[in-house]
C-alpha positions in Angstrom: -5.1 -28.9 16.0 -4.3 -29.2 12.4 -7.6 -28.2 11.0 -7.0 -24.4 13.6 -3.5 -24.0 11.6 -4.7 -24.9 8.3 -7.8 -22.8 8.6 -5.5 -19.7 10.6 -2.8 -19.9 7.6 -5.7 -20.0 4.5 -6.8 -16.6 6.5 -3.8 -15.1 6.6 -3.4 -15.6 3.1 -6.7 -14.7 2.0 -6.4 -11.4 4.0 -2.8 -11.0 2.4 -4.1 -11.3 -1.2 -7.3 -8.7 0.1 -4.6 -6.0 1.2 -2.9 -6.3 -2.0 -5.4 -5.3 -3.9 -5.8 -1.9 -2.9 -2.5 0.4 -3.8 -1.6 3.0 -1.3 -1.2 6.0 -4.1 -4.9 6.9 -4.1 -4.7 7.2 0.4 -1.2 9.2 -0.6 -3.4 11.5 -2.6 -6.1 12.4 -0.6 -3.5 12.3 2.6 -1.6 14.8 0.2 -4.5 17.4 0.0 -5.7 17.1 2.9 -2.5 18.1 4.6 -2.5 21.0 2.2 -5.6 22.3 3.8 -4.4 22.0 7.4 -1.4 23.9 6.5 -4.0 26.9 5.2 -2.2 25.8 1.7 -4.8 25.1 0.0 -8.4 27.0 -0.1 -11.5 25.0 0.3 -12.9 25.4 -3.4 -9.2 24.5 -4.3 -9.9 21.3 -1.9 -12.8 20.3 -3.3 -11.7 20.6 -6.9 -8.6 18.3 -6.2 -10.8 15.6 -4.4 -12.8 15.5 -7.6 -9.8 15.3 -9.5 -9.0 12.2 -7.5 -12.4 10.8 -8.0 -12.3 11.3 -11.5 -9.2 9.1 -11.7 -10.2 6.6 -9.8 -13.1 6.4 -12.1 -11.2 6.2 -15.2 -8.8 3.2 -13.8 -11.9 1.2 -12.7 -13.4 1.9 -16.5 -10.2 1.2 -17.9 -9.7 -2.6 -15.6 -13.2 -3.6 -16.1 -12.4 -5.7 -18.9 -8.9 -6.9 -17.4 -6.8 -5.5 -20.2 -5.1 -1.9 -20.0 -4.1 -1.0 -23.4 -1.8 1.5 -24.0 -3.7 4.6 -24.6 -6.3 3.9 -21.9 -2.7 3.8 -20.2 -1.2 6.9 -21.6 -4.3 8.3 -20.5 -4.4 7.4 -17.2 -0.5 8.7 -16.6 -1.7 11.9 -18.4 -4.5 12.5 -15.9 -2.8 11.5 -12.6 0.3 14.3 -13.8 -2.4 16.6 -14.5 -3.9 16.0 -10.8 -0.3 16.6 -9.8 0.7 20.0 -11.7 -2.8 21.2 -10.1 -1.6 20.2 -6.4 1.7 21.7 -6.8 0.6 25.1 -8.4 -2.5 25.4 -5.6 -0.3 24.4 -2.6 2.3 27.6 -4.5 -0.1 30.1 -5.7 0.3 32.2 -2.3 -3.5 32.0 -1.7 -3.8 31.3 1.9 -6.9 30.4 3.8 -7.6 32.3 6.6 -8.3 30.4 9.2 
């Protein structure tokens, strides 16, 4: 009985650690892009460009954290890329173009 309890406790701790690895930010950005497209605020080409930006940001982040140390230059570059992606999303959602359904 103690082995089952100890094993289940270890599995719970490992699953909590694994779920903490991926931040909710990337999923939230994808959700915002998809929501804008579903509302008709984004055209198809705008949606693809925003998705490319999300993938590009994730690649930059993965490369920056590959060696285990994120330098101030890399941090500044990542922050700038994220801000540009947010700015593009706002600009595309408010430019007055509508998707014809």
